[in-house]
C-alpha atoms as a printed R data frame, in Angstrom:
    type eleno elety resid chain resno       x       y       z
1   ATOM     1    CA   MET     A     1  73.970 -79.680  43.722
2   ATOM     2    CA   LYS     A     2  72.361 -79.981  40.345
3   ATOM     3    CA   THR     A     3  68.827 -79.834  41.826
4   ATOM     4    CA   PRO     A     4  69.358 -76.608  43.785
5   ATOM     5    CA   HIS     A     5  71.042 -75.190  40.741
6   ATOM     6    CA   ARG     A     6  67.961 -75.998  38.741
7   ATOM     7    CA   ARG     A     7  65.772 -74.286  41.372
8   ATOM     8    CA   THR     A     8  67.929 -71.231  41.205
9   ATOM     9    CA   GLY     A     9  67.994 -71.278  37.444
10  ATOM    10    CA   SER     A    10  64.258 -71.878  37.092
11  ATOM    11    CA   PRO     A    11  63.188 -68.578  38.655
12  ATOM    12    CA   ALA     A    12  65.891 -66.838  36.703
13  ATOM    13    CA   ALA     A    13  64.547 -68.366  33.541
14  ATOM    14    CA   GLN     A    14  60.984 -67.298  34.383
15  ATOM    15    CA   SER     A    15  61.791 -63.739  35.553
16  ATOM    16    CA   PRO     A    16  61.988 -62.209  32.061
17  ATOM    17    CA   ALA     A    17  58.357 -63.200  31.428
18  ATOM    18    CA   PRO     A    18  56.888 -60.573  33.755
19  ATOM    19    CA   ALA     A    19  59.254 -58.037  32.200
20  ATOM    20    CA   ARG     A    20  57.823 -58.845  28.813
21  ATOM    21    CA   VAL     A    21  54.241 -58.641  30.148
22  ATOM    22    CA   ARG     A    22  54.715 -55.335  31.936
23  ATOM    23    CA   PRO     A    23  55.058 -53.199  28.786
24  ATOM    24    CA   ALA     A    24  51.667 -54.434  27.585
25  ATOM    25    CA   PRO     A    25  49.749 -52.146  29.949
26  ATOM    26    CA   ALA     A    26  52.135 -49.361  28.921
27  ATOM    27    CA   ARG     A    27  51.189 -49.942  25.335
28  ATOM    28    CA   VAL     A    28  47.483 -50.039  26.295
29  ATOM    29    CA   ARG     A    29  47.568 -46.874  28.412
30  ATOM    30    CA   PRO     A    30  48.079 -44.444  25.525
31  ATOM    31    CA   ALA     A    31  44.921 -45.742  23.903
32  ATOM    32    CA   PRO     A    32  42.613 -43.844  26.266
33  ATOM    33    CA   ALA     A    33  44.823 -40.799  25.693
34  ATOM    34    CA   ARG     A    34  44.270 -41.147  21.989
35  ATOM    35    CA   VAL     A    35  40.558 -41.810  22.492
36  ATOM    36    CA   ARG     A    36  39.956 -39.007  24.993
37  ATOM    37    CA   PRO     A    37  40.245 -36.119  22.524
38  ATOM    38    CA   ALA     A    38  37.727 -37.734  20.245
39  ATOM    39    CA   PRO     A    39  34.611 -36.811  22.312
40  ATOM    40    CA   ALA     A    40  35.831 -33.223  22.608
41  ATOM    41    CA   LEU     A    41  36.456 -33.047  18.905
42  ATOM    42    CA   VAL     A    42  33.148 -34.689  18.205
43  ATOM    43    CA   ARG     A    43  31.360 -32.292  20.526
44  ATOM    44    CA   ALA     A    44  33.080 -29.345  18.874
45  ATOM    45    CA   GLY     A    45  32.240 -30.755  15.487
46  ATOM    46    CA   LEU     A    46  28.639 -31.238  16.463
47  ATOM    47    CA   ALA     A    47  28.500 -27.727  17.849
48  ATOM    48    CA   LEU     A    48  29.853 -26.327  14.620
49  ATOM    49    CA   SER     A    49  27.493 -28.536  12.676
50  ATOM    50    CA   GLY     A    50  24.690 -27.280  14.871
51  ATOM    51    CA   LEU     A    51  25.581 -23.730  13.990
52  ATOM    52    CA   VAL     A    52  25.593 -24.604  10.326
53  ATOM    53    CA   LEU     A    53  22.360 -26.512  10.642
54  ATOM    54    CA   GLY     A    54  20.928 -23.639  12.661
55  ATOM    55    CA   GLY     A    55  21.915 -21.307   9.875
56  ATOM    56    CA   LEU     A    56  20.234 -23.580   7.387
57  ATOM    57    CA   ALA     A    57  17.172 -23.693   9.592
58  ATOM    58    CA   LEU     A    58  17.076 -19.909   9.696
59  ATOM    59    CA   SER     A    59  17.625 -19.857   5.968
60  ATOM    60    CA   GLY     A    60  14.746 -22.268   5.715
61  ATOM    61    CA   LEU     A    61  12.574 -19.834   7.614
62  ATOM    62    CA   ALA     A    62  13.651 -17.051   5.303
63  ATOM    63    CA   LEU     A    63  12.942 -19.206   2.303
64  ATOM    64    CA   GLY     A    64   9.646 -20.117   3.887
65  ATOM    65    CA   GLY     A    65   8.882 -16.409   4.133
66  ATOM    66    CA   LEU     A    66   9.615 -16.031   0.450
67  ATOM    67    CA   ALA     A    67   7.437 -19.004  -0.237
68  ATOM    68    CA   VAL     A    68   4.604 -17.343   1.663
69  ATOM    69    CA   ALA     A    69   5.228 -14.094  -0.167
70  ATOM    70    CA   GLY     A    70   4.990 -15.915  -3.461
71  ATOM    71    CA   ALA     A    71   2.114 -18.116  -2.343
72  ATOM    72    CA   ALA     A    72   0.417 -20.305  -4.871
73  ATOM    73    CA   PRO     A    73  -2.921 -19.185  -6.231
74  ATOM    74    CA   ALA     A    74  -4.804 -21.615  -3.985
75  ATOM    75    CA   SER     A    75  -3.232 -20.100  -0.877
76  ATOM    76    CA   ALA     A    76  -3.835 -16.604  -2.183
77  ATOM    77    CA   ALA     A    77  -7.467 -17.377  -2.845
78  ATOM    78    CA   SER     A    78  -7.919 -18.734   0.665
79  ATOM    79    CA   SER     A    79  -6.607 -15.478   2.137
80  ATOM    80    CA   SER     A    80  -8.802 -13.199   0.042
81  ATOM    81    CA   ALA     A    81 -11.515 -13.054   2.661
82  ATOM    82    CA   ASP     A    82  -8.964 -11.863   5.228
83  ATOM    83    CA   ARG     A    83  -7.375  -9.219   3.012
84  ATOM    84    CA   PHE     A    84 -10.546  -7.854   1.449
85  ATOM    85    CA   GLY     A    85 -13.091  -8.550   4.199
86  ATOM    86    CA   ASP     A    86 -11.148  -7.883   7.392
87  ATOM    87    CA   PRO     A    87 -11.742  -4.236   8.403
88  ATOM    88    CA   ALA     A    88  -8.257  -4.164   9.957
89  ATOM    89    CA   SER     A    89  -6.634  -4.869   6.556
90  ATOM    90    CA   VAL     A    90  -5.482  -1.926   4.444
91  ATOM    91    CA   LEU     A    91  -6.984  -3.685   1.418
92  ATOM    92    CA   VAL     A    92 -10.441  -4.186   2.903
93  ATOM    93    CA   LEU     A    93 -13.187  -3.440   0.386
94  ATOM    94    CA   VAL     A    94 -16.108  -1.524   1.884
95  ATOM    95    CA   ASN     A    95 -19.162  -0.367  -0.063
96  ATOM    96    CA   ARG     A    96 -22.902  -1.015  -0.105
97  ATOM    97    CA   ASP     A    97 -22.315  -4.520  -1.435
98  ATOM    98    CA   HIS     A    98 -19.574  -5.199   1.111
99  ATOM    99    CA   PRO     A    99 -20.615  -3.753   4.491
100 ATOM   100    CA   LEU     A   100 -18.354  -3.761   7.494
101 ATOM   101    CA   ASP     A   101 -18.319  -6.826   9.707
102 ATOM   102    CA   PRO     A   102 -18.974  -6.020  12.482
103 ATOM   103    CA   VAL     A   103 -21.136  -3.167  11.321
104 ATOM   104    CA   ASP     A   104 -20.081  -0.984  14.274
105 ATOM   105    CA   TYR     A   105 -16.366  -1.668  13.770
106 ATOM   106    CA   ARG     A   106 -13.890   0.722  15.362
107 ATOM   107    CA   PRO     A   107 -10.105   0.510  14.785
108 ATOM   108    CA   GLU     A   108  -8.058  -0.516  17.800
109 ATOM   109    CA   ARG     A   109  -5.684   2.415  17.400
110 ATOM   110    CA   LEU     A   110  -6.334   5.903  16.066
111 ATOM   111    CA   THR     A   111  -4.043   8.916  16.048
112 ATOM   112    CA   PRO     A   112  -4.372  12.580  14.974
113 ATOM   113    CA   ALA     A   113  -3.746  13.092  11.264
114 ATOM   114    CA   GLY     A   114  -2.100  15.978   9.474
115 ATOM   115    CA   GLY     A   115  -1.860  18.243  12.519
116 ATOM   116    CA   SER     A   116  -5.625  18.210  12.989
117 ATOM   117    CA   ALA     A   117  -8.048  16.700  15.482
118 ATOM   118    CA   ASN     A   118  -9.160  14.220  12.808
119 ATOM   119    CA   LEU     A   119  -8.071  10.644  13.419
120 ATOM   120    CA   LEU     A   120  -6.641   7.838  11.274
121 ATOM   121    CA   VAL     A   121  -4.987   4.505  11.985
122 ATOM   122    CA   PRO     A   122  -1.286   5.201  12.727
123 ATOM   123    CA   GLU     A   123   0.207   4.028   9.415
124 ATOM   124    CA   ALA     A   124  -2.285   6.074   7.408
125 ATOM   125    CA   ALA     A   125  -1.786   9.107   9.658
126 ATOM   126    CA   VAL     A   126   1.997   9.028   9.170
127 ATOM   127    CA   ALA     A   127   1.660   8.620   5.399
128 ATOM   128    CA   LEU     A   128  -0.832  11.489   5.170
129 ATOM   129    CA   ALA     A   129   1.381  13.787   7.240
130 ATOM   130    CA   VAL     A   130   4.269  13.220   4.804
131 ATOM   131    CA   LEU     A   131   1.968  13.771   1.806
132 ATOM   132    CA   LEU     A   132   0.707  17.080   3.228
133 ATOM   133    CA   GLU     A   133   4.255  18.180   4.025
134 ATOM   134    CA   GLU     A   134   5.413  17.473   0.490
135 ATOM   135    CA   ALA     A   135   2.356  19.232  -0.911
136 ATOM   136    CA   GLY     A   136   3.250  22.285   1.166
137 ATOM   137    CA   ALA     A   137   6.824  22.196  -0.103
138 ATOM   138    CA   ALA     A   138   5.403  22.148  -3.637
139 ATOM   139    CA   GLY     A   139   3.349  25.258  -2.865
140 ATOM   140    CA   HIS     A   140  -0.002  23.633  -2.041
141 ATOM   141    CA   ALA     A   141  -1.369  24.350   1.423
142 ATOM   142    CA   LEU     A   142  -3.685  21.462   2.271
143 ATOM   143    CA   VAL     A   143  -5.641  20.523   5.369
144 ATOM   144    CA   VAL     A   144  -7.533  17.456   6.587
145 ATOM   145    CA   GLU     A   145 -11.235  18.203   6.521
146 ATOM   146    CA   SER     A   146 -12.498  14.831   7.716
147 ATOM   147    CA   ALA     A   147 -11.111  11.402   8.572
148 ATOM   148    CA   TYR     A   148 -12.363   8.695  10.963
149 ATOM   149    CA   ARG     A   149 -16.097   8.659  11.677
150 ATOM   150    CA   SER     A   150 -17.845   6.288  14.040
151 ATOM   151    CA   HIS     A   151 -20.862   4.241  12.992
152 ATOM   152    CA   GLU     A   152 -23.075   6.571  15.014
153 ATOM   153    CA   ARG     A   153 -21.635   9.729  13.456
154 ATOM   154    CA   GLN     A   154 -22.035   8.324   9.956
155 ATOM   155    CA   ALA     A   155 -25.670   7.478  10.712
156 ATOM   156    CA   VAL     A   156 -26.363  11.092  11.726
157 ATOM   157    CA   LEU     A   157 -24.701  12.448   8.564
158 ATOM   158    CA   TYR     A   158 -26.454  10.037   6.228
159 ATOM   159    CA   GLU     A   159 -29.869  10.654   7.719
160 ATOM   160    CA   GLY     A   160 -29.275  14.383   7.346
161 ATOM   161    CA   TYR     A   161 -28.499  13.962   3.637
162 ATOM   162    CA   VAL     A   162 -31.583  11.816   3.178
163 ATOM   163    CA   ARG     A   163 -33.777  14.519   4.727
164 ATOM   164    CA   GLN     A   164 -32.118  17.211   2.626
165 ATOM   165    CA   TYR     A   165 -31.832  15.483  -0.764
166 ATOM   166    CA   GLY     A   166 -33.922  12.339  -0.618
167 ATOM   167    CA   GLU     A   167 -32.558   8.805  -0.317
168 ATOM   168    CA   ALA     A   168 -31.731   8.256  -3.999
169 ATOM   169    CA   TYR     A   169 -29.371  11.214  -4.244
170 ATOM   170    CA   ALA     A   170 -28.082  10.837  -0.675
171 ATOM   171    CA   ALA     A   171 -26.877   7.330  -1.572
172 ATOM   172    CA   ARG     A   172 -24.718   8.790  -4.375
173 ATOM   173    CA   ILE     A   173 -22.914  11.269  -2.147
174 ATOM   174    CA   SER     A   174 -22.824   9.568   1.250
175 ATOM   175    CA   ALA     A   175 -22.444   6.037   2.579
176 ATOM   176    CA   PRO     A   176 -25.075   4.447   4.796
177 ATOM   177    CA   PRO     A   177 -23.724   3.638   8.274
178 ATOM   178    CA   GLY     A   178 -21.680   0.440   8.253
179 ATOM   179    CA   THR     A   179 -20.582   0.923   4.631
180 ATOM   180    CA   SER     A   180 -18.347   3.989   4.950
181 ATOM   181    CA   GLU     A   181 -14.581   3.926   4.434
182 ATOM   182    CA   HIS     A   182 -14.299   6.695   7.006
183 ATOM   183    CA   GLN     A   183 -15.272   4.159   9.655
184 ATOM   184    CA   LEU     A   184 -12.091   2.190   8.832
185 ATOM   185    CA   GLY     A   185  -9.767   5.011   9.833
186 ATOM   186    CA   LEU     A   186  -8.131   4.613   6.411
187 ATOM   187    CA   ALA     A   187  -9.880   7.444   4.537
188 ATOM   188    CA   ALA     A   188  -9.369  11.182   4.698
189 ATOM   189    CA   ASP     A   189 -10.953  14.152   2.973
190 ATOM   190    CA   VAL     A   190  -8.381  16.814   2.123
191 ATOM   191    CA   GLY     A   191  -8.874  20.347   0.896
192 ATOM   192    CA   LEU     A   192  -7.251  23.714   0.370
193 ATOM   193    CA   ALA     A   193  -6.369  25.654   3.493
194 ATOM   194    CA   SER     A   194  -8.157  28.618   1.907
195 ATOM   195    CA   GLY     A   195 -11.443  26.695   1.892
196 ATOM   196    CA   GLU     A   196 -11.779  27.082  -1.884
197 ATOM   197    CA   CYS     A   197 -13.595  24.156  -3.551
198 ATOM   198    CA   SER     A   198 -14.042  22.462  -0.172
199 ATOM   199    CA   LEU     A   199 -15.468  18.955  -0.679
200 ATOM   200    CA   SER     A   200 -16.364  19.904  -4.241
201 ATOM   201    CA   ARG     A   201 -15.582  18.488  -7.672
202 ATOM   202    CA   CYS     A   202 -13.699  21.653  -8.579
203 ATOM   203    CA   PHE     A   203 -10.941  20.689  -6.119
204 ATOM   204    CA   GLY     A   204  -9.768  18.144  -8.691
205 ATOM   205    CA   SER     A   205  -8.982  20.857 -11.230
206 ATOM   206    CA   THR     A   206  -7.043  23.097  -8.836
207 ATOM   207    CA   PRO     A   207  -3.226  22.882  -8.919
208 ATOM   208    CA   ALA     A   208  -3.374  21.291  -5.471
209 ATOM   209    CA   GLY     A   209  -5.955  18.723  -6.569
210 ATOM   210    CA   VAL     A   210  -3.884  17.826  -9.629
211 ATOM   211    CA   TRP     A   211  -0.804  17.440  -7.418
212 ATOM   212    CA   VAL     A   212  -2.667  15.189  -4.985
213 ATOM   213    CA   ALA     A   213  -3.925  12.916  -7.769
214 ATOM   214    CA   GLY     A   214  -0.432  12.663  -9.243
215 ATOM   215    CA   ASN     A   215   1.419  12.007  -5.989
216 ATOM   216    CA   ALA     A   216  -1.013  10.103  -3.767
217 ATOM   217    CA   ALA     A   217   0.239   6.640  -4.795
218 ATOM   218    CA   ARG     A   218   3.803   7.389  -3.679
219 ATOM   219    CA   HIS     A   219   2.414   7.703  -0.164
220 ATOM   220    CA   GLY     A   220   0.078   4.713  -0.298
221 ATOM   221    CA   PHE     A   221  -3.155   6.568  -1.132
222 ATOM   222    CA   ILE     A   222  -5.591   6.437  -4.029
223 ATOM   223    CA   VAL     A   223  -8.307   8.871  -5.066
224 ATOM   224    CA   ARG     A   224 -10.991   6.403  -4.100
225 ATOM   225    CA   TYR     A   225 -13.931   7.697  -6.152
226 ATOM   226    CA   GLY     A   226 -12.500   8.650  -9.495
227 ATOM   227    CA   GLU     A   227 -14.093  10.642 -12.265
228 ATOM   228    CA   GLY     A   228 -16.295   8.522 -14.520
229 ATOM   229    CA   GLN     A   229 -16.226   5.543 -12.109
230 ATOM   230    CA   GLU     A   230 -19.626   5.958 -10.463
231 ATOM   231    CA   GLU     A   231 -21.035   2.770 -11.995
232 ATOM   232    CA   VAL     A   232 -18.209   0.809 -10.369
233 ATOM   233    CA   THR     A   233 -17.818   2.588  -7.025
234 ATOM   234    CA   GLY     A   234 -21.422   3.666  -6.528
235 ATOM   235    CA   TYR     A   235 -20.387   7.245  -5.726
236 ATOM   236    CA   GLN     A   236 -19.904  10.482  -7.592
237 ATOM   237    CA   TYR     A   237 -16.441  11.816  -8.326
238 ATOM   238    CA   GLU     A   238 -14.729  12.900  -5.102
239 ATOM   239    CA   PRO     A   239 -11.214  14.192  -5.830
240 ATOM   240    CA   TRP     A   240 -10.804  15.105  -2.154
241 ATOM   241    CA   HIS     A   241 -11.436  11.597  -0.774
242 ATOM   242    CA   LEU     A   242  -8.172   9.701  -0.256
243 ATOM   243    CA   ARG     A   243  -8.039   6.066   0.801
244 ATOM   244    CA   PHE     A   244  -4.922   4.460   2.248
245 ATOM   245    CA   VAL     A   245  -4.178   1.036   0.708
246 ATOM   246    CA   GLY     A   246  -0.409   0.873   1.210
247 ATOM   247    CA   VAL     A   247   2.358   1.888  -1.164
248 ATOM   248    CA   GLY     A   248   2.553  -1.520  -2.849
249 ATOM   249    CA   ALA     A   249  -1.098  -1.657  -3.830
250 ATOM   250    CA   ALA     A   250  -1.305   2.025  -4.756
251 ATOM   251    CA   ARG     A   251   1.706   1.820  -7.061
252 ATOM   252    CA   ASP     A   252   0.502  -1.441  -8.590
253 ATOM   253    CA   MET     A   253  -2.864   0.138  -9.366
254 ATOM   254    CA   GLU     A   254  -1.140   3.153 -10.884
255 ATOM   255    CA   ARG     A   255   1.153   1.058 -13.090
256 ATOM   256    CA   ALA     A   256  -1.704  -1.173 -14.220
257 ATOM   257    CA   GLY     A   257  -4.117   1.652 -14.900
258 ATOM   258    CA   VAL     A   258  -6.623   0.140 -12.461
259 ATOM   259    CA   ALA     A   259  -8.887   2.989 -11.408
260 ATOM   260    CA   THR     A   260 -10.892   1.502  -8.543
261 ATOM   261    CA   LEU     A   261 -10.382  -0.692  -5.507
262 ATOM   262    CA   GLU     A   262 -13.293  -2.843  -6.662
263 ATOM   263    CA   GLU     A   263 -11.418  -3.704  -9.859
264 ATOM   264    CA   TYR     A   264  -8.142  -4.237  -8.039
265 ATOM   265    CA   THR     A   265  -9.591  -6.721  -5.545
266 ATOM   266    CA   ARG     A   266 -11.235  -8.626  -8.386
267 ATOM   267    CA   LEU     A   267  -7.911  -8.632 -10.178
268 ATOM   268    CA   LEU     A   268  -6.078 -10.133  -7.218
269 ATOM   269    CA   ASP     A   269  -8.732 -12.796  -6.776
270 ATOM   270    CA   GLY     A   270  -8.874 -13.550 -10.502
271 ATOM   271    CA   PRO     A   271 -11.296 -15.975 -12.125
272 ATOM   272    CA   GLU     A   272 -11.927 -19.354 -10.529
273 ATOM   273    CA   GLY     A   273  -8.639 -21.213 -10.216
274 ATOM   274    CA   ALA     A   274  -6.501 -18.390 -11.603
275 ATOM   275    CA   GLY     A   275  -5.747 -16.714  -8.300
276 ATOM   276    CA   PRO     A   276  -3.689 -13.513  -8.485
277 ATOM   277    CA   TRP     A   277  -1.841 -14.337 -11.679
278 ATOM   278    CA   ARG     A   278  -4.333 -12.839 -14.111
279 ATOM   279    CA   SER     A   279  -2.998 -10.032 -16.311
280 ATOM   280    CA   VAL     A   280  -4.804  -6.706 -16.684
281 ATOM   281    CA   PRO     A   281  -5.477  -5.516 -19.265
282 ATOM   282    CA   GLU     A   282  -3.641  -7.595 -21.831
283 ATOM   283    CA   THR     A   283  -2.556  -4.520 -23.792
284 ATOM   284    CA   THR     A   284  -0.538  -3.201 -20.831
285 ATOM   285    CA   GLY     A   285   1.583  -6.324 -20.475
286 ATOM   286    CA   TRP     A   286   1.298  -5.905 -16.707
287 ATOM   287    CA   SER     A   287   0.528  -8.552 -14.126
288 ATOM   288    CA   PRO     A   288   0.271  -8.297 -10.322
289 ATOM   289    CA   ARG     A   289   3.564  -8.493  -8.425
290 ATOM   290    CA   TRP     A   290   2.130 -10.814  -5.780
291 ATOM   291    CA   SER     A   291   5.381 -11.395  -3.882
292 ATOM   292    CA   ALA     A   292   6.388  -7.763  -3.792
293 ATOM   293    CA   GLY     A   293   2.852  -6.686  -3.058
294 ATOM   294    CA   TYR     A   294   2.635  -9.062  -0.120
295 ATOM   295    CA   LEU     A   295   5.564  -7.302   1.519
296 ATOM   296    CA   TYR     A   296   3.496  -4.142   1.599
297 ATOM   297    CA   TYR     A   297   0.165  -5.671   2.627
C-alpha cells in the first residue's frame, strides 16, 4: 500500500511544477506588446525629425542663396564676363571697345514699349511704361522715339551718318553696327510729344528732360551718355537716350555719383584681387552693396 501511495503522491508532488512554469509565457507575452509601439514611435519620431531636417535643408538652401548673393570677390570676379559681356544681362557693357558677341545678337523676347511700335525686352518695356506714366502725371507728355534696332538697321543708319557727316563725326553720334545699345533691346530714346528738341541736347534743359534725369533711376534707367562724359563713353551728350540697367544698379550709381556704365562695371570688378569691394570715391564713404545689388541683377 505504501508503494501505490507513493505513485499517487509523486504525480501530485510534481503537478505544481507545470503551474509554476505556465505563468512564464504569460510574463513573456507582454514584452512584444511593450516592444510593438516602439517602431511606430520611432517611425513617427523619424518622420518628425525628417520634417525638421527638411526644414534645415531648406534653410540651408536659403542660406546658400544668401551666400551666393554675398559671393566672395573671387566668385564675383569669375562672373564678371557673364554680367558685363552677356548681351542678355541688364548690366552688359556695349561700346566700340566691347562689341556684341554675337555681333548680330537679337533678344529672345521683345515687346512694344510705351504704347508705341518700338520694342524693348519685357522688363525694360514695363519699367519704361511706368516711367512715362509718372512723367505724364507730373505734367510731362513724353513719347518713345526709338528703341530696339537690329544689326542690319543700325548698319543702314550708321552708313547714312558717315555719308552725311564723315566717319569721324558719325562715330561720335552713332554706334557702328554690333556696338549699339539699341540692339540689346535695353535702350530707348524718349522725347516730348510736341516734337520740341527731338533727339537734341536741348531736351536735357526742358522741364521734361530735367524730370527724366531726376527720376530715371527709380525705374531702373540711367541717362547713358551724360554731359561732359564723352571721353569715357565715346559719345556726345544724349539726354534723351535711356538705358535700362535695373533698379539696383541705377540707384547704386546714383548714390555713388558714378556717371557712366563704364565706370560702374570697372567699380564692380575692382582692381586685381579686390573684386567688388572697392569703395568709390573715398570721399563719399560709399561702397557697392553687392548682396543687395545681386538681387536686382
